[in-house]
ChimeraX commands (.cxc) that place a marker at each C-alpha (Angstrom):
marker #1 position -10.47,24.26,-2.15 radius 0.5
marker #1 position -12.42,24.81,-5.32 radius 0.5
marker #1 position -15.40,22.47,-5.06 radius 0.5
marker #1 position -18.99,22.48,-3.84 radius 0.5
marker #1 position -20.22,20.46,-0.91 radius 0.5
marker #1 position -22.86,17.83,-1.73 radius 0.5
marker #1 position -26.10,18.96,-0.10 radius 0.5
marker #1 position -29.81,18.27,-0.44 radius 0.5
marker #1 position -31.79,21.37,-1.29 radius 0.5
marker #1 position -34.75,20.01,0.68 radius 0.5
marker #1 position -32.86,20.59,3.92 radius 0.5
marker #1 position -33.50,23.69,5.99 radius 0.5
marker #1 position -30.89,26.45,6.10 radius 0.5
marker #1 position -29.80,25.29,9.58 radius 0.5
marker #1 position -29.43,21.71,8.36 radius 0.5
marker #1 position -27.33,22.83,5.38 radius 0.5
marker #1 position -25.10,24.85,7.71 radius 0.5
marker #1 position -24.67,21.84,10.02 radius 0.5
marker #1 position -23.83,19.48,7.14 radius 0.5
marker #1 position -21.25,21.98,5.87 radius 0.5
marker #1 position -19.78,22.08,9.40 radius 0.5
marker #1 position -19.41,18.28,9.21 radius 0.5
marker #1 position -17.61,18.48,5.85 radius 0.5
marker #1 position -15.42,21.24,7.26 radius 0.5
marker #1 position -14.57,19.03,10.25 radius 0.5
marker #1 position -13.47,16.24,7.88 radius 0.5
marker #1 position -11.32,18.72,5.96 radius 0.5
marker #1 position -9.69,19.89,9.20 radius 0.5
marker #1 position -8.96,16.28,10.20 radius 0.5
marker #1 position -6.92,15.96,7.00 radius 0.5
marker #1 position -5.40,19.42,6.83 radius 0.5
marker #1 position -4.39,20.25,10.41 radius 0.5
marker #1 position -6.13,17.90,12.82 radius 0.5
marker #1 position -9.29,18.21,14.90 radius 0.5
marker #1 position -10.33,17.23,18.40 radius 0.5
marker #1 position -12.05,13.85,18.40 radius 0.5
marker #1 position -15.05,15.12,20.39 radius 0.5
marker #1 position -15.63,18.02,18.00 radius 0.5
marker #1 position -15.52,15.70,14.99 radius 0.5
marker #1 position -17.94,13.26,16.63 radius 0.5
marker #1 position -20.34,16.07,17.63 radius 0.5
marker #1 position -20.42,17.22,14.00 radius 0.5
marker #1 position -20.92,13.63,12.83 radius 0.5
marker #1 position -23.80,13.00,15.25 radius 0.5
marker #1 position -25.56,16.15,13.98 radius 0.5
marker #1 position -24.91,15.04,10.38 radius 0.5
marker #1 position -26.54,11.68,11.20 radius 0.5
marker #1 position -29.62,13.46,12.62 radius 0.5
marker #1 position -30.02,15.16,9.25 radius 0.5
marker #1 position -28.98,12.14,7.15 radius 0.5
marker #1 position -30.15,9.06,9.09 radius 0.5
marker #1 position -30.14,6.79,6.03 radius 0.5
marker #1 position -26.90,4.81,5.65 radius 0.5
marker #1 position -27.31,4.73,1.86 radius 0.5
marker #1 position -27.78,8.52,1.65 radius 0.5
marker #1 position -24.77,8.97,3.96 radius 0.5
marker #1 position -22.66,6.78,1.66 radius 0.5
marker #1 position -23.82,8.72,-1.39 radius 0.5
marker #1 position -23.13,12.15,0.12 radius 0.5
marker #1 position -19.80,11.16,1.66 radius 0.5
marker #1 position -18.78,9.42,-1.56 radius 0.5
marker #1 position -19.50,12.59,-3.54 radius 0.5
marker #1 position -17.57,14.62,-0.98 radius 0.5
marker #1 position -14.58,12.26,-1.19 radius 0.5
marker #1 position -14.67,12.33,-4.98 radius 0.5
marker #1 position -14.52,16.13,-5.01 radius 0.5
marker #1 position -12.16,16.71,-2.07 radius 0.5
marker #1 position -10.10,13.55,-1.79 radius 0.5
marker #1 position -11.01,13.33,1.92 radius 0.5
marker #1 position -12.64,10.14,3.22 radius 0.5
marker #1 position -15.35,10.82,5.80 radius 0.5
marker #1 position -15.56,7.09,6.44 radius 0.5
marker #1 position -11.87,6.77,7.37 radius 0.5
marker #1 position -11.91,9.92,9.53 radius 0.5
marker #1 position -15.01,8.82,11.46 radius 0.5
marker #1 position -13.68,5.28,11.85 radius 0.5
marker #1 position -10.46,6.67,13.33 radius 0.5
marker #1 position -12.44,8.98,15.63 radius 0.5
marker #1 position -14.67,6.13,16.86 radius 0.5
marker #1 position -11.55,4.13,17.79 radius 0.5
marker #1 position -9.94,7.10,19.55 radius 0.5
marker #1 position -10.46,8.28,23.11 radius 0.5
marker #1 position -12.18,11.45,24.22 radius 0.5
marker #1 position -9.70,14.31,24.15 radius 0.5
marker #1 position -7.57,12.76,21.38 radius 0.5
marker #1 position -6.66,14.75,18.30 radius 0.5
marker #1 position -7.59,13.19,14.96 radius 0.5
marker #1 position -4.97,13.75,12.28 radius 0.5
marker #1 position -5.48,11.98,8.97 radius 0.5
marker #1 position -2.65,11.22,6.56 radius 0.5
marker link #1:1,2 radius 0.2
marker link #1:2,3 radius 0.2
marker link #1:3,4 radius 0.2
marker link #1:4,5 radius 0.2
marker link #1:5,6 radius 0.2
marker link #1:6,7 radius 0.2
marker link #1:7,8 radius 0.2
marker link #1:8,9 radius 0.2
marker link #1:9,10 radius 0.2
marker link #1:10,11 radius 0.2
marker link #1:11,12 radius 0.2
marker link #1:12,13 radius 0.2
marker link #1:13,14 radius 0.2
marker link #1:14,15 radius 0.2
marker link #1:15,16 radius 0.2
marker link #1:16,17 radius 0.2
marker link #1:17,18 radius 0.2
marker link #1:18,19 radius 0.2
marker link #1:19,20 radius 0.2
marker link #1:20,21 radius 0.2
marker link #1:21,22 radius 0.2
marker link #1:22,23 radius 0.2
marker link #1:23,24 radius 0.2
marker link #1:24,25 radius 0.2
marker link #1:25,26 radius 0.2
marker link #1:26,27 radius 0.2
marker link #1:27,28 radius 0.2
marker link #1:28,29 radius 0.2
marker link #1:29,30 radius 0.2
marker link #1:30,31 radius 0.2
marker link #1:31,32 radius 0.2
marker link #1:32,33 radius 0.2
marker link #1:33,34 radius 0.2
marker link #1:34,35 radius 0.2
marker link #1:35,36 radius 0.2
marker link #1:36,37 radius 0.2
marker link #1:37,38 radius 0.2
marker link #1:38,39 radius 0.2
marker link #1:39,40 radius 0.2
marker link #1:40,41 radius 0.2
marker link #1:41,42 radius 0.2
marker link #1:42,43 radius 0.2
marker link #1:43,44 radius 0.2
marker link #1:44,45 radius 0.2
marker link #1:45,46 radius 0.2
marker link #1:46,47 radius 0.2
marker link #1:47,48 radius 0.2
marker link #1:48,49 radius 0.2
marker link #1:49,50 radius 0.2
marker link #1:50,51 radius 0.2
marker link #1:51,52 radius 0.2
marker link #1:52,53 radius 0.2
marker link #1:53,54 radius 0.2
marker link #1:54,55 radius 0.2
marker link #1:55,56 radius 0.2
marker link #1:56,57 radius 0.2
marker link #1:57,58 radius 0.2
marker link #1:58,59 radius 0.2
marker link #1:59,60 radius 0.2
marker link #1:60,61 radius 0.2
marker link #1:61,62 radius 0.2
marker link #1:62,63 radius 0.2
marker link #1:63,64 radius 0.2
marker link #1:64,65 radius 0.2
marker link #1:65,66 radius 0.2
marker link #1:66,67 radius 0.2
marker link #1:67,68 radius 0.2
marker link #1:68,69 radius 0.2
marker link #1:69,70 radius 0.2
marker link #1:70,71 radius 0.2
marker link #1:71,72 radius 0.2
marker link #1:72,73 radius 0.2
marker link #1:73,74 radius 0.2
marker link #1:74,75 radius 0.2
marker link #1:75,76 radius 0.2
marker link #1:76,77 radius 0.2
marker link #1:77,78 radius 0.2
marker link #1:78,79 radius 0.2
marker link #1:79,80 radius 0.2
marker link #1:80,81 radius 0.2
marker link #1:81,82 radius 0.2
marker link #1:82,83 radius 0.2
marker link #1:83,84 radius 0.2
marker link #1:84,85 radius 0.2
marker link #1:85,86 radius 0.2
marker link #1:86,87 radius 0.2
marker link #1:87,88 radius 0.2
marker link #1:88,89 radius 0.2
marker link #1:89,90 radius 0.2
view
């Protein structure tokens, strides 16, 4: 894909890497599928870095605008799935 991930330049290098891992997990959910537990682990770490719901909506909205992948829909599906399930978005 030819786009940049939305990030906050006030984050540490480790935080930026972890947020990119979250975006990558969302991409994998759409492109080839991802284990539910892996997606949720990445999401929980993302929420440690971005605890504000409004900032989460802004970042995820920018990501969806650029990539076409909805973080909200992928996480909603993962929350409703069981541990060990594979999340495959359509």
